[in-house]
BANU-942743 format. One record per residue (C-alpha): x, y, z; residue in three letters; residue number from 1. Coordinates in steps of 0.1 Angstrom, whole numbers, plus 5000, padded with zeros to 4 digits. Example, Ala and Ser with C-alpha at 12.3 -4.5 7.8 and 13.67 -1.06 7.14 Angstrom:
residues 2
5123	4955	5078	ALA	1;
5137	4989	5071	SER	2;
This chain:
residues 689
5135	4951	4644	UNK	1;
5112	4920	4648	UNK	2;
5134	4898	4669	UNK	3;
5138	4928	4695	UNK	4;
5102	4932	4697	UNK	5;
5097	4895	4704	UNK	6;
5124	4895	4734	UNK	7;
5107	4925	4746	UNK	8;
5070	4909	4747	UNK	9;
5085	4878	4761	UNK	10;
5102	4897	4788	UNK	11;
5069	4914	4796	UNK	12;
5052	4881	4800	UNK	13;
5081	4865	4821	UNK	14;
5075	4896	4843	UNK	15;
5036	4892	4844	UNK	16;
5039	4856	4854	UNK	17;
5064	4863	4882	UNK	18;
5040	4892	4896	UNK	19;
5012	4866	4894	UNK	20;
5033	4843	4913	UNK	21;
5037	4870	4939	UNK	22;
5069	4888	4930	UNK	23;
5068	4923	4944	UNK	24;
5047	4916	4972	UNK	25;
5061	4926	5008	UNK	26;
5072	4889	5015	UNK	27;
5088	4886	4981	UNK	28;
5101	4921	4970	UNK	29;
5119	4929	4934	UNK	30;
5156	4931	4939	UNK	31;
5167	4965	4926	UNK	32;
5191	4956	4899	UNK	33;
5192	4921	4910	UNK	34;
5212	4929	4942	UNK	35;
5202	4903	4966	UNK	36;
5210	4915	5000	UNK	37;
5214	4879	5017	UNK	38;
5238	4865	4992	UNK	39;
5258	4897	4991	UNK	40;
5262	4899	5029	UNK	41;
5270	4863	5035	UNK	42;
5297	4868	5005	UNK	43;
5312	4897	5026	UNK	44;
5314	4877	5058	UNK	45;
5331	4848	5041	UNK	46;
5360	4870	5028	UNK	47;
5357	4891	5059	UNK	48;
5353	4926	5038	UNK	49;
5330	4955	5040	UNK	50;
5306	4956	5011	UNK	51;
5312	4984	4984	UNK	52;
5284	4989	4961	UNK	53;
5295	4990	4925	UNK	54;
5259	5001	4912	UNK	55;
5257	5032	4936	UNK	56;
5295	5042	4937	UNK	57;
5308	5070	4962	UNK	58;
5312	5097	4934	UNK	59;
5297	5132	4925	UNK	60;
5273	5112	4900	UNK	61;
5257	5097	4933	UNK	62;
5254	5130	4946	UNK	63;
5238	5149	4917	UNK	64;
5238	5167	4885	UNK	65;
5233	5202	4889	UNK	66;
5234	5220	4925	UNK	67;
5251	5189	4937	UNK	68;
5273	5181	4907	UNK	69;
5307	5179	4902	UNK	70;
5316	5216	4900	UNK	71;
5292	5226	4926	UNK	72;
5307	5244	4960	UNK	73;
5278	5223	4979	UNK	74;
5300	5191	4970	UNK	75;
5334	5203	4973	UNK	76;
5354	5185	5001	UNK	77;
5328	5157	5008	UNK	78;
5340	5125	5018	UNK	79;
5322	5093	5021	UNK	80;
5327	5076	5054	UNK	81;
5311	5047	5072	UNK	82;
5294	5050	5106	UNK	83;
5319	5033	5119	UNK	84;
5344	5060	5113	UNK	85;
5321	5088	5121	UNK	86;
5317	5080	5158	UNK	87;
5330	5052	5180	UNK	88;
5296	5035	5188	UNK	89;
5272	5039	5158	UNK	90;
5239	5023	5165	UNK	91;
5214	5015	5135	UNK	92;
5186	5023	5157	UNK	93;
5189	5033	5194	UNK	94;
5158	5027	5220	UNK	95;
5133	5025	5191	UNK	96;
5131	5048	5159	UNK	97;
5114	5081	5169	UNK	98;
5105	5112	5151	UNK	99;
5139	5130	5167	UNK	100;
5160	5105	5146	UNK	101;
5151	5125	5113	UNK	102;
5169	5160	5111	UNK	103;
5170	5176	5073	UNK	104;
5205	5183	5062	UNK	105;
5214	5201	5029	UNK	106;
5190	5187	5009	UNK	107;
5153	5197	4999	UNK	108;
5138	5162	5007	UNK	109;
5115	5178	5037	UNK	110;
5088	5158	5017	UNK	111;
5102	5127	5022	UNK	112;
5115	5132	5057	UNK	113;
5081	5140	5071	UNK	114;
5066	5110	5057	UNK	115;
5096	5089	5071	UNK	116;
5086	5108	5109	UNK	117;
5052	5097	5103	UNK	118;
5064	5062	5097	UNK	119;
5080	5060	5130	UNK	120;
5043	5061	5146	UNK	121;
5034	5027	5130	UNK	122;
5058	5000	5141	UNK	123;
5043	4973	5118	UNK	124;
5046	4996	5088	UNK	125;
5083	5008	5095	UNK	126;
5097	4971	5097	UNK	127;
5081	4965	5064	UNK	128;
5103	4996	5052	UNK	129;
5130	4988	5075	UNK	130;
5137	4952	5076	UNK	131;
5145	4937	5114	UNK	132;
5180	4923	5122	UNK	133;
5202	4951	5109	UNK	134;
5232	4965	5130	UNK	135;
5266	4974	5135	UNK	136;
5271	4946	5161	UNK	137;
5276	4909	5155	UNK	138;
5277	4899	5115	UNK	139;
5280	4936	5106	UNK	140;
5296	4937	5070	UNK	141;
5290	4973	5058	UNK	142;
5256	4965	5038	UNK	143;
5221	4972	5048	UNK	144;
5187	4971	5027	UNK	145;
5155	4990	5028	UNK	146;
5121	4979	5010	UNK	147;
5099	5006	4991	UNK	148;
5064	5001	4977	UNK	149;
5071	5020	4942	UNK	150;
5046	5018	4910	UNK	151;
5025	4988	4928	UNK	152;
5051	4966	4940	UNK	153;
5077	4963	4968	UNK	154;
5112	4971	4959	UNK	155;
5142	4955	4982	UNK	156;
5173	4981	4978	UNK	157;
5208	4971	4991	UNK	158;
5236	4997	4999	UNK	159;
5267	5000	5014	UNK	160;
5270	5022	5046	UNK	161;
5294	5047	5032	UNK	162;
5275	5081	5037	UNK	163;
5286	5117	5023	UNK	164;
5302	5137	5049	UNK	165;
5316	5174	5050	UNK	166;
5335	5192	5078	UNK	167;
5330	5163	5099	UNK	168;
5290	5158	5099	UNK	169;
5269	5142	5079	UNK	170;
5256	5161	5048	UNK	171;
5220	5151	5046	UNK	172;
5196	5134	5070	UNK	173;
5210	5127	5106	UNK	174;
5197	5121	5140	UNK	175;
5195	5143	5168	UNK	176;
5221	5124	5186	UNK	177;
5246	5121	5158	UNK	178;
5251	5081	5168	UNK	179;
5222	5068	5150	UNK	180;
5220	5061	5113	UNK	181;
5188	5042	5102	UNK	182;
5172	5075	5087	UNK	183;
5205	5084	5071	UNK	184;
5208	5050	5053	UNK	185;
5172	5049	5046	UNK	186;
5177	5083	5028	UNK	187;
5207	5068	5010	UNK	188;
5186	5038	4996	UNK	189;
5159	5059	4985	UNK	190;
5186	5083	4966	UNK	191;
5197	5047	4948	UNK	192;
5163	5041	4939	UNK	193;
5161	5074	4921	UNK	194;
5192	5077	4908	UNK	195;
5209	5102	4930	UNK	196;
5205	5123	4960	UNK	197;
5198	5156	4940	UNK	198;
5167	5135	4925	UNK	199;
5150	5138	4957	UNK	200;
5150	5176	4963	UNK	201;
5112	5188	4961	UNK	202;
5083	5167	4964	UNK	203;
5050	5163	4981	UNK	204;
5045	5147	5014	UNK	205;
5020	5123	4995	UNK	206;
5048	5109	4974	UNK	207;
5069	5102	5003	UNK	208;
5040	5082	5020	UNK	209;
5032	5063	4990	UNK	210;
5069	5050	4986	UNK	211;
5064	5034	5021	UNK	212;
5036	5017	5017	UNK	213;
5007	5008	4992	UNK	214;
4978	5032	5006	UNK	215;
4942	5019	5005	UNK	216;
4932	5052	4999	UNK	217;
4950	5085	4995	UNK	218;
4930	5116	5005	UNK	219;
4945	5150	4991	UNK	220;
4922	5176	5011	UNK	221;
4922	5212	5011	UNK	222;
4916	5224	5045	UNK	223;
4877	5232	5053	UNK	224;
4862	5243	5087	UNK	225;
4839	5213	5091	UNK	226;
4833	5203	5126	UNK	227;
4844	5167	5119	UNK	228;
4878	5170	5105	UNK	229;
4894	5172	5138	UNK	230;
4880	5137	5145	UNK	231;
4892	5125	5109	UNK	232;
4926	5132	5119	UNK	233;
4922	5113	5152	UNK	234;
4912	5083	5138	UNK	235;
4936	5084	5109	UNK	236;
4964	5087	5136	UNK	237;
4947	5060	5158	UNK	238;
4946	5036	5126	UNK	239;
4980	5040	5117	UNK	240;
4978	5065	5086	UNK	241;
5004	5088	5075	UNK	242;
4995	5126	5078	UNK	243;
5014	5157	5065	UNK	244;
5006	5192	5061	UNK	245;
5019	5223	5043	UNK	246;
5014	5257	5036	UNK	247;
5006	5266	4997	UNK	248;
5030	5293	4980	UNK	249;
5015	5318	4955	UNK	250;
5051	5324	4939	UNK	251;
5087	5307	4940	UNK	252;
5095	5339	4964	UNK	253;
5076	5320	4989	UNK	254;
5093	5288	4988	UNK	255;
5105	5281	5022	UNK	256;
5096	5315	5033	UNK	257;
5093	5321	5072	UNK	258;
5063	5336	5085	UNK	259;
5061	5360	5115	UNK	260;
5053	5330	5139	UNK	261;
5081	5307	5125	UNK	262;
5060	5285	5098	UNK	263;
5078	5276	5069	UNK	264;
5060	5280	5034	UNK	265;
5058	5252	5008	UNK	266;
5075	5231	5033	UNK	267;
5065	5196	5042	UNK	268;
5053	5189	5081	UNK	269;
5041	5159	5097	UNK	270;
5011	5156	5119	UNK	271;
5017	5132	5146	UNK	272;
4989	5135	5172	UNK	273;
4960	5154	5182	UNK	274;
4945	5162	5219	UNK	275;
4919	5178	5236	UNK	276;
4925	5197	5268	UNK	277;
4907	5215	5295	UNK	278;
4916	5252	5292	UNK	279;
4900	5277	5316	UNK	280;
4869	5253	5319	UNK	281;
4866	5249	5280	UNK	282;
4877	5217	5258	UNK	283;
4904	5231	5235	UNK	284;
4914	5211	5204	UNK	285;
4952	5207	5198	UNK	286;
4973	5193	5171	UNK	287;
5008	5183	5174	UNK	288;
5030	5188	5142	UNK	289;
5068	5182	5134	UNK	290;
5094	5200	5111	UNK	291;
5119	5175	5095	UNK	292;
5145	5204	5098	UNK	293;
5145	5192	5136	UNK	294;
5142	5231	5147	UNK	295;
5121	5261	5135	UNK	296;
5092	5260	5155	UNK	297;
5058	5277	5158	UNK	298;
5060	5306	5180	UNK	299;
5022	5310	5188	UNK	300;
4995	5301	5211	UNK	301;
5005	5266	5225	UNK	302;
5042	5266	5213	UNK	303;
5068	5251	5236	UNK	304;
5070	5280	5262	UNK	305;
5037	5297	5254	UNK	306;
5015	5308	5285	UNK	307;
4986	5287	5274	UNK	308;
5002	5257	5291	UNK	309;
5001	5273	5326	UNK	310;
4962	5269	5326	UNK	311;
4963	5232	5318	UNK	312;
4963	5204	5343	UNK	313;
5000	5195	5357	UNK	314;
4997	5159	5349	UNK	315;
4985	5172	5314	UNK	316;
5010	5195	5310	UNK	317;
5038	5171	5320	UNK	318;
5025	5148	5294	UNK	319;
5022	5168	5264	UNK	320;
5042	5198	5267	UNK	321;
5083	5197	5253	UNK	322;
5103	5226	5257	UNK	323;
5130	5215	5235	UNK	324;
5140	5229	5203	UNK	325;
5135	5194	5182	UNK	326;
5113	5210	5156	UNK	327;
5080	5193	5171	UNK	328;
5052	5218	5186	UNK	329;
5016	5218	5196	UNK	330;
4989	5244	5180	UNK	331;
4955	5248	5187	UNK	332;
4930	5235	5159	UNK	333;
4916	5266	5148	UNK	334;
4953	5282	5143	UNK	335;
4962	5248	5124	UNK	336;
4932	5254	5100	UNK	337;
4940	5292	5096	UNK	338;
4978	5289	5090	UNK	339;
4979	5256	5070	UNK	340;
4964	5251	5036	UNK	341;
4969	5216	5027	UNK	342;
4964	5181	5045	UNK	343;
4974	5149	5032	UNK	344;
4962	5117	5044	UNK	345;
4975	5082	5034	UNK	346;
4951	5058	5050	UNK	347;
4965	5020	5054	UNK	348;
4940	5003	5071	UNK	349;
4909	4988	5055	UNK	350;
4889	5010	5076	UNK	351;
4878	5043	5062	UNK	352;
4875	5073	5080	UNK	353;
4841	5076	5086	UNK	354;
4827	5070	5122	UNK	355;
4805	5041	5129	UNK	356;
4810	5024	5096	UNK	357;
4832	4995	5083	UNK	358;
4845	5001	5046	UNK	359;
4871	4980	5028	UNK	360;
4889	4996	5001	UNK	361;
4896	4972	4968	UNK	362;
4920	4983	4944	UNK	363;
4928	4978	4906	UNK	364;
4963	4986	4894	UNK	365;
4970	4988	4856	UNK	366;
5007	4996	4840	UNK	367;
5005	5017	4809	UNK	368;
5026	5040	4788	UNK	369;
5027	5069	4763	UNK	370;
5048	5066	4733	UNK	371;
5054	5091	4709	UNK	372;
5035	5083	4675	UNK	373;
5013	5055	4688	UNK	374;
4999	5062	4724	UNK	375;
5008	5095	4732	UNK	376;
4976	5116	4720	UNK	377;
4975	5143	4746	UNK	378;
4944	5158	4763	UNK	379;
4908	5162	4749	UNK	380;
4922	5197	4734	UNK	381;
4936	5174	4708	UNK	382;
4905	5155	4691	UNK	383;
4926	5146	4662	UNK	384;
4947	5123	4686	UNK	385;
4934	5119	4719	UNK	386;
4918	5085	4711	UNK	387;
4950	5070	4705	UNK	388;
4958	5070	4744	UNK	389;
4956	5040	4764	UNK	390;
4921	5031	4775	UNK	391;
4910	5011	4807	UNK	392;
4874	4998	4812	UNK	393;
4861	4997	4846	UNK	394;
4827	4985	4858	UNK	395;
4810	5000	4891	UNK	396;
4792	4974	4904	UNK	397;
4779	4984	4941	UNK	398;
4762	5015	4953	UNK	399;
4772	5033	4981	UNK	400;
4740	5027	5000	UNK	401;
4705	5008	4992	UNK	402;
4682	5027	4970	UNK	403;
4710	5049	4956	UNK	404;
4725	5044	4923	UNK	405;
4761	5063	4927	UNK	406;
4793	5044	4933	UNK	407;
4820	5063	4951	UNK	408;
4858	5057	4936	UNK	409;
4891	5075	4935	UNK	410;
4911	5075	4905	UNK	411;
4950	5081	4909	UNK	412;
4972	5086	4877	UNK	413;
5012	5086	4888	UNK	414;
5039	5088	4864	UNK	415;
5071	5065	4867	UNK	416;
5107	5072	4872	UNK	417;
5105	5109	4865	UNK	418;
5131	5118	4892	UNK	419;
5158	5092	4875	UNK	420;
5151	5116	4842	UNK	421;
5161	5149	4859	UNK	422;
5196	5143	4849	UNK	423;
5186	5143	4816	UNK	424;
5168	5173	4817	UNK	425;
5135	5160	4820	UNK	426;
5111	5163	4849	UNK	427;
5074	5156	4857	UNK	428;
5051	5156	4826	UNK	429;
5016	5175	4831	UNK	430;
4992	5148	4830	UNK	431;
4957	5141	4837	UNK	432;
4926	5121	4826	UNK	433;
4891	5121	4816	UNK	434;
4863	5093	4825	UNK	435;
4836	5083	4798	UNK	436;
4803	5061	4801	UNK	437;
4806	5031	4777	UNK	438;
4787	4998	4773	UNK	439;
4804	4972	4752	UNK	440;
4828	4949	4747	UNK	441;
4860	4947	4768	UNK	442;
4891	4952	4748	UNK	443;
4872	4974	4723	UNK	444;
4894	5004	4719	UNK	445;
4874	5036	4711	UNK	446;
4879	5052	4682	UNK	447;
4882	5093	4672	UNK	448;
4842	5095	4664	UNK	449;
4832	5083	4700	UNK	450;
4852	5112	4715	UNK	451;
4839	5138	4693	UNK	452;
4803	5125	4700	UNK	453;
4804	5120	4735	UNK	454;
4810	5142	4764	UNK	455;
4830	5130	4795	UNK	456;
4812	5118	4827	UNK	457;
4839	5134	4851	UNK	458;
4875	5140	4848	UNK	459;
4905	5149	4870	UNK	460;
4902	5182	4885	UNK	461;
4932	5195	4863	UNK	462;
4963	5186	4843	UNK	463;
4995	5194	4863	UNK	464;
5032	5183	4863	UNK	465;
5030	5164	4898	UNK	466;
5042	5127	4902	UNK	467;
5004	5118	4909	UNK	468;
4970	5134	4900	UNK	469;
4942	5119	4921	UNK	470;
4905	5125	4923	UNK	471;
4877	5113	4939	UNK	472;
4843	5105	4922	UNK	473;
4806	5094	4925	UNK	474;
4789	5082	4894	UNK	475;
4761	5058	4886	UNK	476;
4766	5022	4884	UNK	477;
4777	5012	4852	UNK	478;
4808	5004	4824	UNK	479;
4835	5033	4822	UNK	480;
4863	5038	4801	UNK	481;
4891	5058	4819	UNK	482;
4916	5079	4791	UNK	483;
4947	5090	4810	UNK	484;
4971	5112	4792	UNK	485;
4995	5138	4790	UNK	486;
4986	5174	4782	UNK	487;
5005	5175	4750	UNK	488;
5007	5151	4727	UNK	489;
5038	5132	4717	UNK	490;
5049	5133	4754	UNK	491;
5066	5099	4764	UNK	492;
5062	5085	4798	UNK	493;
5053	5052	4817	UNK	494;
5026	5054	4842	UNK	495;
5004	5034	4867	UNK	496;
4967	5038	4869	UNK	497;
4948	5030	4900	UNK	498;
4912	5025	4905	UNK	499;
4902	5025	4943	UNK	500;
4866	5019	4954	UNK	501;
4847	5015	4990	UNK	502;
4836	4980	4989	UNK	503;
4806	4987	5006	UNK	504;
4783	4955	4993	UNK	505;
4811	4932	5010	UNK	506;
4814	4957	5042	UNK	507;
4778	4960	5050	UNK	508;
4776	4922	5059	UNK	509;
4806	4925	5083	UNK	510;
4790	4959	5098	UNK	511;
4754	4939	5099	UNK	512;
4772	4906	5118	UNK	513;
4791	4931	5141	UNK	514;
4760	4952	5150	UNK	515;
4739	4917	5157	UNK	516;
4765	4900	5178	UNK	517;
4785	4926	5191	UNK	518;
4822	4927	5192	UNK	519;
4826	4900	5222	UNK	520;
4804	4871	5206	UNK	521;
4818	4843	5187	UNK	522;
4800	4828	5154	UNK	523;
4786	4790	5158	UNK	524;
4781	4770	5126	UNK	525;
4744	4775	5128	UNK	526;
4751	4814	5128	UNK	527;
4775	4809	5100	UNK	528;
4751	4791	5079	UNK	529;
4725	4818	5086	UNK	530;
4747	4844	5079	UNK	531;
4758	4829	5046	UNK	532;
4723	4821	5037	UNK	533;
4715	4858	5040	UNK	534;
4743	4872	5018	UNK	535;
4744	4880	4985	UNK	536;
4762	4853	4971	UNK	537;
4737	4829	4981	UNK	538;
4710	4848	4963	UNK	539;
4728	4858	4928	UNK	540;
4703	4846	4902	UNK	541;
4728	4834	4880	UNK	542;
4745	4810	4907	UNK	543;
4729	4776	4914	UNK	544;
4731	4766	4950	UNK	545;
4711	4748	4973	UNK	546;
4725	4768	5003	UNK	547;
4754	4760	5027	UNK	548;
4747	4729	5046	UNK	549;
4756	4718	5082	UNK	550;
4788	4699	5065	UNK	551;
4800	4727	5046	UNK	552;
4799	4754	5077	UNK	553;
4815	4730	5100	UNK	554;
4842	4725	5074	UNK	555;
4846	4765	5074	UNK	556;
4848	4767	5111	UNK	557;
4873	4737	5113	UNK	558;
4898	4757	5087	UNK	559;
4895	4791	5105	UNK	560;
4890	4781	5143	UNK	561;
4924	4794	5156	UNK	562;
4918	4790	5192	UNK	563;
4898	4757	5195	UNK	564;
4867	4772	5204	UNK	565;
4846	4755	5177	UNK	566;
4833	4791	5170	UNK	567;
4846	4821	5149	UNK	568;
4856	4855	5165	UNK	569;
4850	4884	5142	UNK	570;
4885	4888	5127	UNK	571;
4884	4849	5120	UNK	572;
4847	4854	5100	UNK	573;
4864	4881	5083	UNK	574;
4893	4861	5068	UNK	575;
4868	4833	5060	UNK	576;
4847	4860	5041	UNK	577;
4875	4872	5020	UNK	578;
4881	4835	5014	UNK	579;
4845	4831	5001	UNK	580;
4849	4858	4980	UNK	581;
4879	4846	4960	UNK	582;
4863	4812	4957	UNK	583;
4833	4832	4939	UNK	584;
4855	4849	4917	UNK	585;
4875	4817	4908	UNK	586;
4839	4799	4899	UNK	587;
4825	4831	4879	UNK	588;
4861	4829	4860	UNK	589;
4861	4793	4852	UNK	590;
4821	4788	4845	UNK	591;
4828	4794	4811	UNK	592;
4795	4788	4795	UNK	593;
4778	4808	4825	UNK	594;
4754	4783	4835	UNK	595;
4757	4789	4871	UNK	596;
4774	4755	4877	UNK	597;
4806	4740	4867	UNK	598;
4812	4710	4847	UNK	599;
4841	4686	4857	UNK	600;
4864	4699	4829	UNK	601;
4858	4733	4843	UNK	602;
4861	4720	4880	UNK	603;
4898	4710	4871	UNK	604;
4907	4743	4858	UNK	605;
4893	4762	4889	UNK	606;
4910	4737	4914	UNK	607;
4945	4742	4895	UNK	608;
4936	4784	4898	UNK	609;
4928	4777	4934	UNK	610;
4963	4763	4938	UNK	611;
4955	4727	4940	UNK	612;
4974	4702	4918	UNK	613;
4957	4669	4922	UNK	614;
4964	4635	4904	UNK	615;
4939	4621	4885	UNK	616;
4928	4594	4908	UNK	617;
4920	4620	4937	UNK	618;
4902	4641	4913	UNK	619;
4880	4616	4901	UNK	620;
4870	4611	4939	UNK	621;
4864	4647	4941	UNK	622;
4839	4647	4911	UNK	623;
4821	4616	4927	UNK	624;
4816	4631	4959	UNK	625;
4807	4670	4949	UNK	626;
4789	4664	4917	UNK	627;
4751	4663	4913	UNK	628;
4735	4635	4893	UNK	629;
4744	4654	4859	UNK	630;
4779	4656	4870	UNK	631;
4776	4693	4876	UNK	632;
4791	4713	4906	UNK	633;
4769	4741	4923	UNK	634;
4787	4770	4943	UNK	635;
4782	4756	4978	UNK	636;
4796	4721	4967	UNK	637;
4826	4741	4953	UNK	638;
4832	4762	4986	UNK	639;
4827	4731	5003	UNK	640;
4851	4713	4985	UNK	641;
4881	4739	4983	UNK	642;
4875	4744	5020	UNK	643;
4881	4706	5027	UNK	644;
4910	4705	5002	UNK	645;
4926	4735	5019	UNK	646;
4923	4724	5055	UNK	647;
4936	4690	5044	UNK	648;
4967	4705	5032	UNK	649;
4970	4728	5061	UNK	650;
4965	4698	5086	UNK	651;
4989	4678	5066	UNK	652;
5018	4706	5068	UNK	653;
5012	4710	5106	UNK	654;
5016	4672	5108	UNK	655;
5046	4669	5086	UNK	656;
5072	4682	5110	UNK	657;
5102	4667	5091	UNK	658;
5091	4680	5056	UNK	659;
5096	4648	5037	UNK	660;
5061	4647	5022	UNK	661;
5049	4621	5043	UNK	662;
5031	4613	5075	UNK	663;
5023	4582	5095	UNK	664;
4988	4585	5119	UNK	665;
4980	4564	5146	UNK	666;
4944	4556	5151	UNK	667;
4940	4576	5178	UNK	668;
4956	4608	5157	UNK	669;
4933	4597	5130	UNK	670;
4900	4600	5153	UNK	671;
4913	4635	5167	UNK	672;
4920	4648	5132	UNK	673;
4889	4663	5120	UNK	674;
4901	4669	5087	UNK	675;
4911	4633	5079	UNK	676;
4879	4617	5095	UNK	677;
4858	4620	5065	UNK	678;
4887	4609	5038	UNK	679;
4903	4583	5059	UNK	680;
4868	4564	5065	UNK	681;
4865	4563	5029	UNK	682;
4898	4566	5013	UNK	683;
4926	4555	5039	UNK	684;
4956	4552	5012	UNK	685;
4953	4591	5004	UNK	686;
4960	4600	5041	UNK	687;
4996	4593	5036	UNK	688;
5009	4615	5007	UNK	689;
């Protein structure tokens, strides 16, 4: 058993190293089952064959295992056909991806389709999930690919384009026009990711949202009648967030039951727009909603053919009213609150939804597992084993506002790969978590006695058999232990724990700057210097610094000034601020003796952590230039050094047009290249690398 364990640990380490190097990010997605889209496509083009996916075959095993299993009447007579066999001129995307491209078929995955419909409202996000350059035209090889964010990383899924067809029609998702196939292929890719089509049946809209993007914050809100909810929804839509709504069911008999006014209980809808219109002299709030079935619409006030539209200005009516049976409809906000019971908002931007504030959400992500006999201890009802569950330490540092001690944060516990296990008769485990205040060393696993004598500071609202359980909390700044668990002991599963908090400490500086200088003003080096000297970075007692000098601030502007104005816009300043935060973290991580300065040995390791591998001679020059008399480096000199190095490398790559690792500069070019002026004046031989 020992060699197997060692191999497993080695694989985990290699996996972590790959992820530390950027694997799993959108530009470098993990390849599902090792399939590389570009190489497979090139191979098919070279052999002039259409791709057939051996890892997701055209068989009943890819359809399902029960209702869509081999003996089911629903799968009898199903054929697998390519779009080129279904219609004369298939299109991947026709006139842009729209909500009407997504009509539900014979599969209960409305939760997924509602999320996809919301996706079409955000082009940038859509093209993360649906990569550019795919079509049935030139270069067509019967192969497509899509990317999904799953359990903390982006995954690239390759499929062939053979789709299940019954009685001449697509069995599952289809477009309203019938000749557009991106949504059907996307559904197939998601089915492959989860093992089969039937694994997609049943779910929450938020799950569909999360598979399309890594959300900064996920709000799970029961409806309330607060006056601000309408503006929250409006701001969320403006910022590209994904929104879904549903009507809770009270029993299994309510599932997909249709109300008197044609709303479907337990069904996932997309929220696609809000508007205010003048109706009989008063402002009336409206919400636009879409049913992924592509039909069955609300028949109450403000529905497609309702009389309310007759009392609206003709131009407004022409812009908003849609009489087609496409599943999309308007209703008043008051009816919306009365009829629906749940709203899910996946906020993708760095801005939170409160008006007048700039907030950034930071996220920590932890992978974990519950294993029988070792880490599956069950909930607090089982005190003998609860302590063996995985434990994660978090530190809340920055209160929500000055003078307060409470910090807002959100904890989301997500169980992994449970849809794939449905074929084995397993489904979602019942999960939740508890939070305990604990001051002590990191890496200490708390034992039974601690939990017997200490009450939890907070906990998930309930233990439930959902894919994800999330709750928002406010606790005093301090150190805490989060203990995720299944409800009963000895239940095995893998999970991802995310802790998200509003980084007001950082965002307050941006808000102050925005308020002080306004949206349209730029920041000169003198203003930049003043701003940096005001922020907490320069006043932390454990950091040794003389403050940022003129040279440091001019170097920062040279690095970030993209338009050549010699000043920074607010967006450029925000990017610079993120860099300074990263430099601060590197400085803290490598100031091993916590002296507030760096020794030359610590400096070398810190530069490598920042991505700069320098030869001995160049490193000696840096030490001579940036250290004090005692050969220590304070924080402002450390930042100045990193800014100079980053600017030099950036400029060098720009000038190295043939990418051979060498550049030749005329005297005129050296004079006009600020990056090289200081270096070239003293050390000409280092201009050419």
